[in-house]
C-alpha positions as CSV (number, residue, x, y, z in Angstrom):
1,M,-42.4,47.1,109.3
2,Q,-43.9,43.8,108.1
3,L,-41.5,41.1,107.2
4,T,-42.2,41.2,103.4
5,E,-41.5,44.9,103.3
6,L,-38.3,44.5,105.3
7,L,-37.1,41.7,103.0
8,S,-37.9,43.8,100.0
9,K,-35.9,46.8,101.3
10,N,-33.0,44.6,102.3
11,R,-31.0,44.8,99.1
12,S,-27.2,44.6,98.4
13,Y,-26.4,48.3,98.6
14,R,-23.0,49.4,97.4
15,R,-23.2,53.2,97.6
16,F,-23.8,55.0,100.8
17,V,-24.1,58.4,102.5
18,Q,-20.5,58.2,103.8
19,Q,-20.7,61.1,106.2
20,D,-23.7,59.5,108.0
21,R,-21.7,57.6,110.6
22,I,-23.2,54.6,112.4
23,P,-22.8,54.8,116.2
24,L,-20.8,52.0,117.8
25,A,-23.7,51.3,120.2
26,L,-26.0,50.6,117.3
27,L,-23.5,48.2,115.6
28,E,-23.1,46.4,118.9
29,E,-26.9,46.1,119.2
30,W,-27.0,44.5,115.8
31,V,-24.3,42.0,116.7
32,G,-26.2,41.3,119.9
33,H,-29.1,40.1,117.7
34,C,-26.9,37.3,116.5
35,R,-27.0,35.8,120.0
36,L,-30.7,35.0,119.3
37,C,-29.9,33.1,116.1
38,A,-29.8,29.3,115.7
39,S,-26.3,27.9,115.8
40,G,-25.1,24.5,114.6
41,R,-24.4,22.3,117.6
42,N,-24.9,25.6,119.5
43,L,-21.2,26.2,119.3
44,Q,-21.7,30.0,118.6
45,A,-18.2,30.2,117.0
46,L,-18.7,33.5,115.1
47,K,-17.4,36.8,116.2
48,Y,-17.2,40.3,114.7
49,A,-14.6,42.9,114.4
50,I,-16.3,46.3,114.3
51,V,-14.8,49.0,112.2
52,Y,-16.6,52.4,112.5
53,Q,-14.2,55.2,112.8
54,E,-13.8,57.1,109.5
55,E,-10.1,56.8,109.3
56,D,-10.3,53.0,110.0
57,C,-12.9,52.5,107.4
58,A,-10.6,54.2,104.9
59,K,-7.9,51.6,105.7
60,V,-10.3,48.7,105.1
61,F,-11.8,49.9,101.8
62,P,-8.8,49.2,99.5
63,F,-8.8,45.5,100.4
64,L,-12.3,44.9,99.1
65,A,-13.7,44.0,95.7
66,W,-17.1,45.3,94.6
67,A,-19.9,44.1,92.2
68,G,-18.4,41.4,90.0
69,Y,-21.0,41.9,87.2
70,L,-20.2,45.6,86.9
71,K,-16.9,45.2,85.2
72,D,-16.2,48.9,84.6
73,W,-17.1,50.0,88.1
74,P,-14.2,49.9,90.7
75,G,-16.5,50.4,93.7
76,P,-18.0,53.4,95.5
77,E,-16.2,56.7,95.1
78,E,-15.2,58.9,98.0
79,G,-18.3,60.3,99.6
80,E,-20.3,57.1,98.8
81,R,-18.2,54.6,100.7
82,P,-19.4,52.5,103.7
83,S,-19.5,54.2,107.1
84,A,-18.9,51.0,109.0
85,Y,-17.8,47.4,108.6
86,L,-18.7,44.3,110.5
87,I,-16.0,41.7,109.8
88,Q,-17.3,38.2,110.4
89,L,-14.7,35.9,112.0
90,L,-14.8,32.2,112.7
91,D,-13.1,31.3,116.0
92,Q,-11.4,28.1,115.0
93,S,-10.6,27.3,118.6
94,L,-14.4,26.6,119.0
95,A,-15.2,25.1,115.6
96,T,-13.6,24.4,112.2
97,D,-16.9,24.7,110.4
98,C,-19.7,27.1,111.2
99,L,-22.2,25.1,109.1
100,C,-24.9,27.6,108.0
101,D,-24.4,30.0,110.9
102,D,-22.6,32.6,108.8
103,G,-25.5,33.1,106.4
104,I,-28.1,33.2,109.2
105,Q,-26.2,35.8,111.1
106,L,-25.4,38.0,108.0
107,Q,-29.1,38.1,107.1
108,T,-29.9,39.0,110.7
109,L,-27.4,41.8,110.7
110,L,-28.7,43.2,107.4
111,L,-32.3,43.0,108.5
112,S,-31.4,44.8,111.7
113,A,-29.7,47.5,109.8
114,C,-32.5,47.8,107.3
115,E,-35.1,48.1,110.0
116,Q,-33.3,51.3,111.2
117,G,-32.8,52.9,107.8
118,Y,-29.4,51.5,107.0
119,G,-28.3,48.9,104.6
120,G,-25.3,46.9,103.5
121,C,-23.6,44.5,101.2
122,I,-22.0,41.1,102.0
123,I,-18.5,40.9,100.6
124,K,-16.7,37.7,100.1
125,A,-14.0,39.0,97.7
126,F,-11.3,40.7,99.8
127,N,-7.5,40.6,100.2
128,N,-7.4,38.2,103.1
129,K,-3.7,38.6,103.8
130,E,-3.7,42.4,104.0
131,L,-6.9,42.6,105.9
132,R,-5.7,40.1,108.5
133,K,-2.5,42.2,108.9
134,L,-4.5,45.4,109.2
135,L,-6.8,43.9,111.9
136,N,-3.8,42.2,113.6
137,L,-5.8,39.0,114.0
138,P,-4.5,36.0,115.9
139,G,-4.1,32.8,114.0
140,H,-7.3,31.1,115.3
141,L,-9.6,33.8,113.8
142,Q,-10.5,33.2,110.2
143,I,-12.2,36.0,108.2
144,L,-15.3,34.7,106.5
145,H,-17.1,37.8,105.2
146,V,-16.9,41.6,105.3
147,L,-20.3,43.3,105.8
148,A,-20.2,46.9,104.5
149,L,-22.8,49.1,106.1
150,G,-24.1,52.6,105.8
151,R,-27.1,54.8,104.9
152,P,-28.0,53.7,101.3
153,K,-27.5,56.3,98.6
154,E,-28.8,54.3,95.7
155,K,-32.1,52.8,94.6
156,V,-32.2,49.0,94.1
157,V,-35.2,47.4,92.4
158,I,-36.2,43.8,92.0
159,E,-37.4,42.7,88.6
160,D,-38.7,39.4,87.1
161,M,-35.9,37.5,85.5
162,Q,-36.0,37.5,81.7
163,G,-34.9,34.1,80.3
164,Q,-31.9,32.9,82.3
165,E,-30.2,36.2,82.7
166,V,-29.1,36.5,86.4
167,R,-26.7,39.4,86.2
168,Y,-27.7,42.6,88.0
169,W,-27.1,45.8,86.1
170,R,-27.2,49.6,86.5
171,S,-29.3,51.8,84.3
172,P,-28.1,55.3,83.1
173,D,-30.2,56.9,85.9
174,Q,-28.0,54.9,88.4
175,I,-30.8,52.6,89.5
176,H,-29.5,49.1,90.3
177,H,-31.6,46.4,88.8
178,V,-31.7,42.9,90.2
179,P,-33.4,40.0,88.3
180,K,-35.1,37.4,90.4
181,R,-36.5,34.0,89.5
182,P,-40.3,33.5,89.8
183,V,-41.6,31.4,92.7
184,S,-42.6,28.7,90.2
185,E,-38.9,28.1,89.6
186,L,-38.1,27.8,93.3
187,V,-40.7,25.2,94.1
188,Y,-39.8,21.6,93.1
189,R,-42.9,19.6,92.9
190,I,-42.3,16.1,94.0
191,G,-44.2,13.1,92.8
192,L,-44.9,11.0,95.9
193,P,-47.3,8.1,95.5
194,E,-50.8,8.7,96.7
195,P,-51.4,7.2,100.2
196,S,-53.1,3.9,99.9
197,S,-56.5,3.5,101.5
198,P,-56.5,1.6,104.8
199,E,-57.8,-1.9,104.5
200,K,-61.2,-2.6,106.0
């Protein structure tokens, strides 16, 4: 799969084929890809709690918030919930700031999943206190993100942004629409002076 195709398929999926479980070995393989990522000061301070057993996934789910723009949607219903979670942890005994490592690794994990027919959603809104208690985490491990994973059960399409409307939305046919800014808005054209001609 070419990179552009992979990036296009790598959307934020929030509904999954719940009974399609992800093998532990595959989740560990994806985490292993993070070893290949750049790391600020090469401290490699990020770790991952892997949740993949069905009963354990059910315990994590209530502590997560889903799709802030979809106000009337409480999250995926039973049968459409994630079949695994990778919970990103910062080992504060190694570093107090992971710089941009968290985003680099989350994207790596999602691309790894997408390449093999899975997908996921990065979740930042969660009940930190209850999730920490559930995972029985020691004090030096800070939860940064929860990566929900599974076999996608929804279609997500990218559309050109209309005006300044950035909110994603779901049509009656349950297709998830995501507006994106055009490339012309992403490129900032600087006005550096023209180089002077060398004196003869």
